[in-house]
BAFI-3210 file (N, C-alpha, C; in Angstrom, 3 decimals, decimal comma, padded with zeros to 6 digits):
// residues 265
n [1|2|3|4|5|6|7|8|9|10|11|12|13|14|15|16|17|18|19|20|21|22|23|24|25|26|27|28|29|30|31|32|33|34|35|36|37|38|39|40|41|42|43|44|45|46|47|48|49|50|51|52|53|54|55|56|57|58|59|60|61|62|63|64|65|66|67|68|69|70|71|72|73|74|75|76|77|78|79|80|81|82|83|84|85|86|87|88|89|90|91|92|93|94|95|96|97|98|99|100|101|102|103|104|105|106|107|108|109|110|111|112|113|114|115|116|117|118|119|120|121|122|123|124|125|126|127|128|129|130|131|132|133|134|135|136|137|138|139|140|141|142|143|144|145|146|147|148|149|150|151|152|153|154|155|156|157|158|159|160|161|162|163|164|165|166|167|168|169|170|171|172|173|174|175|176|177|178|179|180|181|182|183|184|185|186|187|188|189|190|191|192|193|194|195|196|197|198|199|200|201|202|203|204|205|206|207|208|209|210|211|212|213|214|215|216|217|218|219|220|221|222|223|224|225|226|227|228|229|230|231|232|233|234|235|236|237|238|239|240|241|242|243|244|245|246|247|248|249|250|251|252|253|254|255|256|257|258|259|260|261|262|263|264|265]
n.u [001,070|000,382|002,287|001,122|001,334|003,627|004,627|006,844|007,864|007,090|009,054|011,389|010,813|010,742|013,206|014,867|013,515|015,094|017,684|017,670|017,401|018,737|021,810|021,248|023,491|026,306|026,519|023,501|022,449|023,530|022,419|019,779|019,734|020,893|018,671|016,648|017,768|018,134|015,413|014,280|016,028|014,573|011,781|012,392|013,453|011,351|009,399|010,959|010,752|008,206|007,966|009,235|008,351|006,401|005,183|003,200|002,019|000,783|-000,807|-002,610|-004,336|-007,388|-008,636|-007,428|-009,053|-011,203|-009,861|-008,115|-009,013|-008,047|-005,312|-005,538|-006,318|-004,752|-002,751|-004,154|-004,677|-001,897|-001,097|-002,454|-001,242|001,251|003,735|003,186|002,659|004,847|006,533|007,756|008,764|007,207|009,348|011,178|010,567|009,641|011,312|012,245|011,606|010,981|011,174|010,573|008,656|007,982|005,818|006,844|009,647|009,242|008,049|010,070|011,008|009,457|007,979|009,569|010,980|008,922|007,973|006,702|008,438|010,649|009,801|010,706|013,677|013,039|011,845|013,549|015,641|015,068|013,829|015,849|016,625|014,492|014,241|016,756|016,480|013,847|014,885|016,352|014,434|012,081|009,763|010,826|012,650|010,984|009,532|011,634|012,303|010,019|008,076|005,401|004,952|004,401|005,421|006,461|004,091|002,192|001,391|001,322|000,249|-000,128|-000,371|-001,799|-000,331|000,346|000,040|000,560|-002,368|-003,949|-006,055|-005,918|-003,461|-003,813|-005,736|-004,705|-002,298|-003,997|-004,436|-002,664|-002,081|-003,882|-006,397|-007,288|-004,991|-003,239|-000,982|000,879|-001,639|-002,198|-000,755|-002,323|-003,725|-001,842|-000,383|-001,753|-002,018|000,240|000,518|-001,258|-000,585|002,209|001,042|-000,382|002,144|002,875|001,447|002,138|005,147|004,932|004,224|006,139|008,588|007,987|007,482|009,205|012,005|014,466|016,500|018,484|017,411|014,950|016,173|017,403|015,214|014,075|015,630|015,842|012,802|013,041|014,671|012,781|010,669|011,769|012,887|010,525|009,758|010,966|009,523|009,439|007,230|007,155|009,831|009,556|006,745|007,738|009,819|008,177|006,693|008,508|009,563|007,211|006,557|008,924|008,549|005,966|006,902|008,743|006,797|005,469|007,581|007,998|005,633|005,872|008,012|006,785|004,741|006,573|007,722]
n.v [-001,213|002,356|004,684|007,330|010,826|012,759|011,326|009,614|006,941|007,645|009,815|008,177|006,553|008,322|009,183|006,804|006,216|007,988|007,459|005,868|006,738|008,486|009,862|012,794|014,496|014,523|016,452|017,315|014,941|014,839|017,198|016,554|014,296|015,317|017,305|015,396|014,160|016,212|017,057|014,716|014,941|017,094|016,351|014,570|015,755|017,668|015,438|014,854|017,244|017,480|015,428|016,311|017,566|016,115|016,857|018,870|017,437|015,475|017,007|018,678|017,077|016,279|013,903|014,251|016,087|014,862|012,841|014,137|016,965|019,407|019,545|019,622|022,081|023,779|023,683|024,732|027,755|028,576|028,590|030,915|032,743|035,190|034,301|031,915|033,176|034,287|031,943|030,318|027,057|024,102|022,917|024,748|025,684|023,585|021,518|018,194|015,849|016,350|014,832|012,347|009,377|008,080|008,139|008,190|008,836|011,405|013,050|013,298|014,747|017,269|018,527|019,654|022,080|024,005|023,809|025,287|026,920|027,151|028,411|031,332|031,255|029,626|031,458|033,306|032,646|034,134|036,626|037,928|040,543|041,356|039,019|039,237|041,451|040,816|038,675|040,100|040,894|041,436|039,463|037,517|036,310|035,243|033,468|031,764|030,865|029,572|029,113|030,857|032,884|035,334|034,339|034,835|033,809|034,409|036,854|037,357|035,301|031,885|029,286|031,113|033,277|036,759|040,339|042,612|043,017|045,576|045,075|042,381|042,267|043,962|042,667|040,159|041,189|041,850|039,609|038,814|041,073|043,301|044,508|042,670|040,818|042,946|043,453|045,835|047,230|049,062|048,502|047,285|049,550|051,247|049,944|049,728|052,479|052,972|051,119|051,904|054,093|053,802|052,047|054,561|055,874|054,126|054,411|057,357|056,451|054,477|056,365|058,212|056,249|055,633|058,353|060,307|062,568|062,764|060,323|059,526|060,368|058,676|056,262|056,424|057,331|054,844|053,185|053,949|053,385|050,552|050,061|050,757|048,876|046,734|047,275|047,595|044,685|044,426|045,507|047,749|050,077|052,706|054,188|053,258|054,542|057,209|057,655|056,768|059,143|060,647|059,865|059,672|062,475|063,138|061,553|062,905|065,387|064,851|063,890|066,074|067,348|065,733|066,131|068,828|068,372|067,008|068,841|070,863|069,409]
n.w [000,059|-000,635|001,073|002,966|001,747|002,933|005,059|007,114|005,668|003,194|002,560|002,648|000,659|-001,544|-001,428|-002,155|-004,517|-005,856|-006,242|-007,656|-010,214|-013,035|-011,555|-010,320|-009,590|-007,029|-005,298|-004,833|-004,344|-001,484|-000,376|-000,372|001,767|003,737|004,383|004,830|007,240|008,914|008,872|010,700|012,899|013,749|014,142|016,004|018,211|019,102|020,155|022,160|023,580|023,689|025,600|027,974|030,235|032,442|034,570|033,632|031,947|033,797|035,438|034,037|033,148|032,360|034,077|036,561|037,531|038,799|040,010|041,876|042,528|043,972|043,240|040,451|040,233|041,295|039,654|037,298|038,552|038,830|036,069|035,103|036,609|037,597|037,780|036,010|033,388|033,019|032,128|033,703|034,984|036,990|038,297|038,937|041,286|043,028|042,720|042,024|039,333|036,231|033,851|034,327|034,214|036,233|039,250|041,649|041,372|040,007|041,932|043,923|046,604|046,127|047,778|049,950|049,100|049,336|051,822|054,882|056,298|054,592|052,279|052,064|051,282|049,016|047,218|047,545|045,574|043,039|043,744|045,196|046,360|047,910|049,713|050,775|052,335|054,114|055,804|057,567|059,144|062,260|061,889|060,210|062,309|064,279|062,742|062,048|064,577|065,613|063,812|063,716|062,364|059,273|056,016|052,446|051,222|052,452|052,237|049,412|048,297|047,087|044,784|043,433|042,955|042,716|042,207|045,297|046,949|048,577|050,863|051,230|052,616|054,798|056,388|056,817|058,147|060,394|062,048|063,873|064,923|066,531|068,998|070,675|070,967|071,620|070,436|068,881|067,781|065,471|063,428|061,132|059,683|059,240|057,549|055,286|054,704|053,857|051,879|050,041|049,339|047,808|045,833|044,373|043,744|041,758|039,917|038,954|038,555|036,390|034,295|034,246|033,553|030,902|029,614|030,436|029,286|030,589|031,216|033,034|035,317|035,459|035,627|038,278|039,920|039,803|040,969|043,450|044,088|043,750|046,053|048,072|047,886|048,288|051,029|052,228|052,965|055,576|057,189|058,687|059,653|060,075|058,934|056,467|055,760|056,030|053,736|051,784|051,273|050,399|048,349|046,658|046,286|044,658|042,475|041,445|040,826|038,792|036,810|036,623|034,984|032,819|031,828|030,963|028,964|026,751|026,034|024,770|022,953]
ca.u [000,222|001,285|002,255|000,657|002,001|004,214|004,996|008,426|008,083|007,149|010,142|012,183|010,537|011,071|014,982|015,126|013,572|015,886|018,756|017,750|017,470|019,821|021,999|021,520|024,781|026,688|025,836|022,212|021,834|023,837|021,581|018,517|019,861|020,881|017,520|016,218|018,480|017,700|013,878|014,224|016,249|013,448|010,884|012,691|013,507|009,983|009,327|011,943|010,391|006,864|007,729|010,228|007,816|005,567|004,335|002,289|001,058|-000,274|-001,513|-003,492|-005,121|-009,077|-008,999|-007,231|-010,142|-012,078|-008,902|-007,536|-009,398|-007,026|-003,959|-006,073|-006,908|-003,398|-001,949|-004,868|-004,117|-000,280|-001,142|-002,938|-000,505|002,424|005,084|002,795|002,699|006,414|006,606|008,275|008,210|007,088|010,532|011,699|010,299|009,402|012,450|011,664|011,971|010,003|011,410|010,502|007,068|007,658|005,204|007,530|010,673|009,065|007,917|010,987|011,700|009,212|007,274|010,736|011,319|007,711|007,722|006,232|009,629|011,698|009,166|011,835|014,753|012,932|011,285|014,775|016,457|014,723|013,460|017,122|016,643|013,420|014,678|017,825|015,713|012,995|015,458|016,623|013,180|011,589|009,026|011,758|013,426|010,203|009,461|012,898|012,036|008,697|007,195|004,324|004,968|004,084|006,470|006,084|002,730|000,882|000,792|001,398|-000,838|000,823|-000,317|-002,604|000,406|-000,120|000,543|-000,042|-003,593|-003,832|-007,006|-005,309|-002,273|-004,679|-006,721|-003,428|-001,772|-004,949|-004,472|-001,909|-001,907|-005,175|-006,885|-007,164|-003,468|-002,462|000,393|000,681|-002,915|-002,287|-000,165|-002,881|-004,162|-000,575|000,462|-002,789|-002,014|001,600|000,568|-002,116|000,553|002,827|-000,033|-000,634|003,329|003,111|000,924|003,320|006,304|004,604|004,304|007,469|009,368|007,298|007,547|010,315|013,424|015,764|016,572|019,267|016,694|014,337|016,705|017,772|013,958|013,696|016,537|015,148|011,667|013,248|015,314|011,603|009,916|012,538|012,635|008,984|009,741|011,391|008,235|009,618|006,498|007,512|010,663|009,078|005,873|008,500|010,605|007,198|006,136|009,715|009,719|006,019|006,921|009,936|007,666|005,332|007,775|009,157|005,709|005,036|008,464|007,733|004,680|006,154|008,709|005,869|004,325|007,654|008,043]
ca.v [-000,005|003,281|005,571|008,662|012,190|013,731|010,570|009,284|006,218|008,227|010,567|007,389|006,126|009,412|009,266|005,609|006,434|009,022|006,908|004,547|007,387|009,424|010,407|014,457|014,830|014,285|017,542|017,335|013,906|015,186|018,192|015,806|013,531|016,619|017,734|014,303|014,080|017,485|017,089|013,748|015,855|018,534|015,367|013,882|017,009|018,011|014,638|014,971|018,420|017,265|014,602|016,581|018,124|015,045|017,666|019,510|015,979|014,919|017,926|019,289|015,780|016,478|012,702|014,415|017,099|014,163|011,865|014,967|018,590|020,396|019,562|020,127|023,545|024,394|023,949|026,225|028,723|028,479|028,919|032,172|033,369|036,028|033,297|031,286|034,262|034,427|030,647|029,276|025,615|023,542|022,255|025,922|026,143|022,384|020,517|016,828|015,182|016,849|014,043|010,886|009,188|007,285|009,162|008,667|009,500|012,796|013,877|012,994|016,278|018,255|019,545|020,368|023,755|024,805|023,667|026,647|027,825|027,261|029,495|032,572|030,731|029,188|032,630|034,231|032,553|034,780|037,726|038,153|041,589|041,033|037,999|039,433|042,411|040,012|037,727|040,819|041,524|040,434|038,380|036,393|035,711|034,562|032,558|030,723|030,464|029,012|029,145|031,347|034,669|035,308|034,131|035,238|033,307|034,906|038,024|037,197|033,879|030,583|028,947|032,435|034,088|037,974|041,537|042,882|043,500|046,165|044,742|041,386|042,455|044,423|041,684|039,405|041,737|041,721|038,145|039,223|042,653|043,805|044,992|041,518|040,407|044,189|043,483|046,800|046,897|050,174|048,332|047,118|050,553|052,084|048,999|049,879|053,622|052,920|050,413|052,920|055,418|053,054|052,229|055,778|055,827|053,482|055,214|058,134|055,661|054,132|057,563|058,743|055,661|055,762|059,840|061,349|062,745|062,467|058,925|059,317|060,686|057,671|055,297|056,998|056,991|053,794|052,505|054,246|052,535|049,134|049,862|050,902|047,646|045,583|047,521|047,313|043,499|044,654|045,645|048,856|050,935|054,374|054,411|052,927|055,498|058,523|057,247|056,895|060,271|061,854|059,348|060,192|063,776|063,021|061,344|064,159|066,468|063,967|063,623|067,313|067,967|065,307|066,631|070,134|068,324|066,620|069,977|071,425|068,280]
ca.w [000,077|-000,808|002,213|002,899|001,604|004,066|006,010|007,202|004,758|001,899|002,525|002,139|-000,619|-002,279|-001,688|-002,651|-005,966|-006,406|-006,186|-008,991|-011,495|-013,464|-010,773|-010,720|-009,176|-005,560|-004,388|-004,705|-003,117|-000,304|000,146|000,026|002,599|004,844|004,585|005,717|008,482|009,565|009,424|011,384|013,884|014,205|014,811|017,473|019,084|019,267|020,556|023,240|024,199|024,233|026,899|028,753|031,409|032,786|035,166|032,895|031,153|034,591|036,330|033,266|032,681|032,766|034,525|037,813|038,230|039,460|041,017|042,673|041,932|044,515|042,587|039,298|040,048|041,676|038,145|036,600|039,116|038,431|034,523|035,161|037,628|037,107|037,306|035,010|032,592|032,697|031,593|035,051|035,232|038,192|038,908|039,371|042,743|043,283|042,041|041,270|037,820|035,373|032,683|034,929|034,194|037,232|039,829|042,764|041,184|039,715|042,759|045,137|047,310|045,764|049,002|050,495|049,044|049,913|053,058|055,491|056,736|053,568|051,055|051,745|050,761|047,741|046,540|047,279|044,338|042,160|044,518|046,117|047,173|048,909|050,473|051,505|053,426|054,915|056,866|058,637|060,052|063,119|061,495|059,772|063,082|064,639|061,698|062,049|065,901|066,151|062,673|064,104|061,559|058,061|054,901|051,454|050,493|053,455|051,736|047,941|047,846|046,802|043,408|042,794|043,415|041,986|042,603|046,211|047,138|049,832|051,498|051,995|053,574|056,113|056,989|057,247|059,471|061,756|062,719|065,202|065,182|066,978|070,076|071,508|071,194|071,977|069,798|068,053|066,791|064,564|062,449|060,059|059,108|058,993|056,436|054,352|054,259|053,345|050,387|049,228|048,812|046,923|044,687|043,766|043,128|040,650|038,359|038,341|037,972|035,127|033,313|034,264|032,815|029,390|028,896|030,953|028,805|031,465|031,503|034,044|036,483|035,487|036,737|039,577|040,413|039,969|041,784|045,002|043,963|044,278|046,946|049,001|047,873|049,427|052,741|052,797|053,512|056,890|058,096|059,597|058,744|060,185|058,058|055,078|055,306|055,709|052,771|050,540|051,213|049,600|047,003|045,920|045,995|043,621|040,991|041,181|040,104|037,444|035,937|035,801|034,091|031,987|030,825|030,017|028,064|026,068|025,331|024,037|021,646]
c.u [000,885|001,083|001,679|001,220|002,913|004,651|006,373|008,627|008,076|008,405|011,426|012,035|010,885|012,544|015,314|014,913|014,477|017,180|018,856|017,280|018,691|020,340|022,420|022,793|024,918|026,225|024,409|021,534|022,144|022,935|020,413|018,717|020,198|019,657|016,760|016,538|017,962|016,043|013,574|014,526|015,377|012,410|010,986|013,258|012,221|009,316|009,642|010,763|008,842|006,796|008,664|009,584|006,353|004,588|003,321|001,098|000,167|-001,326|-002,587|-004,879|-006,351|-009,230|-008,553|-008,089|-011,224|-011,090|-008,752|-007,726|-008,681|-005,664|-004,223|-006,040|-005,690|-002,871|-002,558|-004,483|-002,611|-000,406|-001,546|-002,071|000,959|003,452|004,460|002,978|004,022|007,018|007,838|007,798|007,956|008,336|011,386|011,572|010,168|010,385|011,685|012,005|011,275|010,132|010,968|008,855|006,875|006,975|006,416|009,182|010,615|008,835|008,844|011,502|010,605|008,244|008,524|010,828|010,338|007,129|007,559|007,833|010,945|011,108|010,321|012,835|014,441|012,173|012,494|015,790|016,238|014,657|014,585|017,185|015,647|013,792|015,731|017,475|014,878|014,029|016,348|015,415|013,056|010,711|009,820|012,371|012,409|009,671|010,449|012,859|011,101|008,049|005,616|004,525|004,681|005,655|005,818|004,690|001,533|000,439|000,308|000,686|000,256|000,584|-001,098|-001,698|000,392|000,725|-000,216|-001,335|-003,714|-004,893|-006,830|-004,387|-002,985|-004,933|-005,366|-002,845|-002,485|-005,116|-003,599|-001,873|-003,366|-005,272|-006,888|-005,822|-002,554|-001,044|000,258|-000,420|-003,078|-001,563|-000,993|-003,549|-003,104|-000,057|-000,564|-002,796|-000,847|001,470|-000,418|-001,231|001,656|002,243|-000,189|000,821|003,737|002,620|001,702|004,402|006,050|004,820|005,599|008,490|008,906|008,011|008,693|011,462|014,528|015,738|017,666|018,429|015,507|015,234|017,299|016,355|013,852|014,245|015,998|013,580|011,763|013,712|013,932|010,998|010,485|012,740|011,486|009,124|010,580|010,645|008,391|008,692|006,654|008,377|010,509|007,709|006,801|008,994|009,445|006,803|007,307|009,383|008,707|005,988|007,787|009,221|006,790|005,953|008,100|008,001|005,417|006,123|008,353|006,642|005,011|007,244|008,071|005,402|005,309|008,170|006,968]
c.v [001,171|004,189|006,880|009,847|012,516|012,749|010,193|008,092|006,842|009,102|009,251|006,544|006,993|009,313|007,929|005,491|006,965|008,356|005,783|005,429|007,657|010,244|011,951|015,225|014,702|015,280|017,699|016,373|014,394|015,994|017,656|015,128|014,369|017,069|016,682|014,106|014,996|017,262|015,917|014,118|016,771|017,604|014,798|014,785|017,336|016,827|014,751|016,348|018,241|016,192|014,920|017,154|017,268|015,946|018,239|018,465|015,697|015,897|018,735|018,316|016,032|015,230|013,625|015,496|016,085|013,297|013,050|016,542|019,518|020,554|020,132|021,791|024,441|024,740|024,764|027,472|029,171|029,251|030,297|033,303|034,457|035,102|032,302|031,748|034,303|033,117|029,919|027,940|025,341|023,295|023,815|026,223|024,629|021,428|019,619|016,715|015,327|015,686|012,747|010,497|008,268|008,433|009,554|009,323|011,016|013,549|013,805|014,395|017,269|019,281|020,047|021,704|024,731|024,668|025,052|027,756|027,748|028,104|030,570|032,134|030,188|030,528|033,473|034,015|033,137|036,154|038,046|039,366|041,819|040,336|038,640|040,560|041,686|039,313|038,671|041,276|040,357|039,318|037,391|035,538|034,829|033,375|031,539|030,072|029,317|028,493|029,926|032,854|034,105|035,060|034,732|035,113|033,969|036,088|038,238|036,023|033,097|030,435|030,394|033,510|035,736|039,360|041,860|043,553|044,199|045,431|043,340|041,445|043,213|043,535|040,496|039,975|041,764|040,342|038,246|040,389|043,308|043,801|043,654|040,989|041,601|044,267|044,625|046,937|048,231|049,656|047,989|048,369|051,200|051,313|049,453|051,362|053,867|052,597|051,401|053,691|054,928|052,913|053,495|056,220|055,364|053,922|056,284|057,765|055,391|055,154|058,084|057,959|055,662|057,282|060,644|061,568|062,259|061,248|058,446|059,603|059,364|056,507|055,506|056,891|055,680|052,595|052,687|053,488|051,307|048,820|049,905|049,878|046,773|046,130|047,488|045,745|043,415|044,798|046,700|050,034|052,252|054,812|054,405|054,065|056,945|058,691|057,754|058,133|061,139|061,016|059,663|061,392|063,960|062,660|062,176|065,230|065,754|064,044|065,042|067,587|067,139|065,454|068,115|069,549|067,607|067,595|070,576|070,623|068,689]
c.w [000,283|000,445|001,765|002,575|002,571|005,064|006,111|005,900|003,484|001,728|002,052|000,987|-001,769|-002,817|-002,373|-004,205|-006,940|-006,657|-007,226|-010,237|-011,758|-012,348|-010,957|-010,185|-007,355|-004,796|-004,025|-003,657|-001,600|000,294|000,523|001,349|003,845|005,512|005,209|007,159|009,278|009,830|010,461|012,880|014,760|014,970|016,043|018,881|019,814|020,054|021,920|024,365|024,646|025,626|028,107|030,182|031,741|033,681|034,977|032,440|032,320|035,082|035,223|032,823|033,234|034,176|036,336|038,444|039,223|040,799|042,076|042,461|042,865|043,756|040,910|039,100|040,623|040,481|037,445|037,071|038,852|036,818|034,570|036,390|036,822|036,760|036,131|033,688|032,040|032,320|032,649|034,993|036,796|039,007|039,393|040,730|043,581|043,593|041,484|040,112|037,077|034,106|033,011|034,532|035,070|038,709|041,151|042,524|040,975|040,629|044,042|045,735|046,930|046,678|049,924|050,518|049,202|050,989|054,237|055,818|055,634|052,200|051,168|051,128|049,220|046,700|046,563|045,998|043,353|042,667|045,673|046,419|048,234|049,905|051,464|052,777|054,369|056,003|057,822|059,703|061,387|062,917|061,111|061,035|064,148|063,826|061,887|063,644|066,188|064,984|062,715|063,422|060,141|056,966|053,716|051,112|051,515|052,757|050,150|047,442|047,452|045,042|042,463|042,901|042,211|042,706|044,187|046,220|048,594|050,941|052,196|052,853|054,708|056,977|057,427|058,280|060,718|062,376|063,817|065,655|065,551|068,256|071,113|071,862|071,994|071,210|068,819|067,104|065,893|063,616|060,923|059,033|058,743|057,707|055,186|053,793|053,606|051,646|049,384|048,439|047,547|045,807|043,855|042,814|041,942|039,543|037,969|037,803|036,353|033,883|033,125|033,244|031,280|028,858|029,583|029,985|029,435|031,824|032,959|035,394|036,512|036,115|037,771|040,821|041,089|040,590|043,111|045,214|044,193|045,455|048,240|048,969|048,822|050,787|053,377|053,830|054,723|057,991|059,428|059,100|058,848|059,021|056,601|054,350|055,180|053,906|051,371|050,514|050,251|048,387|045,880|045,454|044,711|042,164|040,716|040,096|038,760|036,616|035,478|034,929|032,979|030,781|030,102|028,773|026,779|025,144|024,542|022,743|020,459]
res [x|x|x|x|x|x|x|x|x|x|x|x|x|x|x|x|x|x|x|x|x|x|x|x|x|x|x|x|x|x|x|x|x|x|x|x|x|x|x|x|x|x|x|x|x|x|x|x|x|x|x|x|x|x|x|x|x|x|x|x|x|x|x|x|x|x|x|x|x|x|x|x|x|x|x|x|x|x|x|x|x|x|x|x|x|x|x|x|x|x|x|x|x|x|x|x|x|x|x|x|x|x|x|x|x|x|x|x|x|x|x|x|x|x|x|x|x|x|x|x|x|x|x|x|x|x|x|x|x|x|x|x|x|x|x|x|x|x|x|x|x|x|x|x|x|x|x|x|x|x|x|x|x|x|x|x|x|x|x|x|x|x|x|x|x|x|x|x|x|x|x|x|x|x|x|x|x|x|x|x|x|x|x|x|x|x|x|x|x|x|x|x|x|x|x|x|x|x|x|x|x|x|x|x|x|x|x|x|x|x|x|x|x|x|x|x|x|x|x|x|x|x|x|x|x|x|x|x|x|x|x|x|x|x|x|x|x|x|x|x|x|x|x|x|x|x|x|x|x|x|x|x|x|x|x|x|x|x|x|x|x|x|x|x|x]
***
C-alpha cells in the first residue's frame, strides 16, 4: 500500500527512487539527505520536548479534576499567575524530576522547597533583594524560632500568586496585630495607608518611565523605588512611610517635568 504523502515512509520512498534514476549529481544527493536528517532531528527534538515535562502532562489531565481536584486547580491557578505567564516551570520552585514518568521519582522532594519555613529561601532564588531584606526582619526571626510568623505566601498568595492586594495585607496583619492581642494594633491601618501610597506612586512611575526625557533621572528614581519595595519587607513601617512620602513627591515632580517636555516636543 502506498504510504500517505508527507509520512516518513514516503520520504524514504522518495529518496530510494531518487537513487535509482539518473544521478543528478553528488551535491544534490547530499543536500537531500542532509535535509532528511535535519527533518528527522526536528521531529525527534519535538518529541523530546513534548515528553520533557510530565508535571504538565499529569496536572492538566482532566482525569485529575476528578481524582484530585485540589492539584488540578493548583495547576490552573499557576497557569494564570504572574509566574505562569512568565513561563516558569514547576521544577523551578518544587524541584523533582519533570522528565520521569515514574510518579515517585518525579515527585521526589517536591514538597521540601515549599515547606512553610523554607518558602523564603525558595522565593529568594529569584527575588534576592526582597529576601535579603526580609531575613533581617523580626518576622523572619520569629518564623525561624517557632514558625508563627508570615512568610512570602502569606501576603502574595501561593499558586494564585499575584501583585499585592492592599486589603489582603491589612486583613493578614490583623490576625496578630489587633486589640485583643495588644500587639501593635495600629499596624494594619498603617500598612494599608503606606501600600495605598505606593500604589499611587506606581501610576506616576509608569508615566515617568514611559515619557520622561531625562533617563538618568528615570534610572535614579527607579533604583529608589526598588530599594523602597525591598525595605518594605523588613516591615519597619515608620521608616517606609516617611521614605514613601519623599519618593512620591519626587515622582510627582518628575511627571510634571515630563508633561512639560512633551508639550515642548
